[in-house]
C-alpha positions in Angstrom: -18.0 -45.7 122.8 -17.4 -47.4 119.4 -19.6 -50.0 117.8 -17.6 -53.0 119.1 -17.7 -51.7 122.6 -21.5 -51.1 122.3 -22.0 -54.7 121.0 -19.9 -56.2 123.8 -21.6 -54.3 126.5 -25.2 -55.1 125.2 -24.1 -58.8 124.9 -22.7 -58.9 128.4 -26.0 -57.4 129.8 -28.3 -59.8 127.8 -26.1 -62.8 128.7 -26.0 -62.0 132.3 -29.7 -61.3 132.6 -30.5 -64.6 130.8 -27.9 -66.9 132.5 -27.2 -65.2 135.8 -23.4 -64.9 135.1 -21.3 -62.9 132.7 -19.8 -64.5 129.6 -16.2 -65.3 129.2 -14.0 -63.3 126.9 -14.0 -66.2 124.4 -17.9 -66.3 124.4 -17.9 -62.5 123.9 -15.3 -62.7 121.0 -17.3 -65.5 119.3 -20.6 -63.5 119.6 -19.2 -60.2 118.2 -16.9 -61.8 115.6 -13.7 -60.4 117.0 -10.5 -61.8 118.5 -10.1 -62.3 122.2 -7.4 -59.6 122.1 -9.8 -57.1 120.6 -12.4 -58.0 123.2 -9.8 -57.5 126.0 -8.9 -54.1 124.6 -12.6 -53.2 124.4 -13.2 -54.4 128.0 -10.4 -52.3 129.2 -11.8 -49.3 127.5 -15.3 -50.0 128.9 -13.7 -50.3 132.4 -11.9 -46.9 131.9 -15.2 -45.4 131.0 -16.8 -46.8 134.1 -19.3 -49.0 132.1 -18.0 -52.2 133.7 -15.6 -53.1 136.5 -13.2 -56.0 136.6 -11.7 -57.5 139.6 -8.3 -59.1 139.6 -6.9 -61.8 141.9 -3.7 -60.3 142.8 -2.7 -63.0 145.3 -2.3 -65.6 142.5 -0.7 -63.2 140.1 -1.7 -65.5 137.2 -4.1 -63.2 135.4 -6.9 -65.9 135.7 -8.8 -64.2 138.5 -10.5 -61.6 136.5 -14.2 -61.0 136.6 -16.5 -58.6 134.9 -18.8 -56.6 137.1 -21.8 -54.7 135.7 -22.3 -51.6 137.9 -25.7 -51.8 139.7 -26.2 -55.4 138.8 -26.9 -58.1 141.3 -25.8 -60.8 138.9 -22.9 -63.0 140.1 -19.6 -62.6 138.2 -17.9 -65.4 136.4 -14.2 -65.8 136.2 -12.7 -65.0 132.8 -9.6 -67.0 131.9 -7.3 -65.2 129.7 
């Protein structure tokens, strides 16, 4: 896991613990000082590693039904608009 991925994962955990929902990709990008595109790539890598999960709303096929899931967390997910 690279530094950006570590920062993103730590931020998601802190944010979700504090607010009860996961942050949006824009909120993550602002916090870590990276572009939304870079955050999306890092989230994909974290998902491939099994560190997070993401659900996709396949019925709408718009790409807007994505949510980040922290394995073992009881925190509600928040939709991430791309």
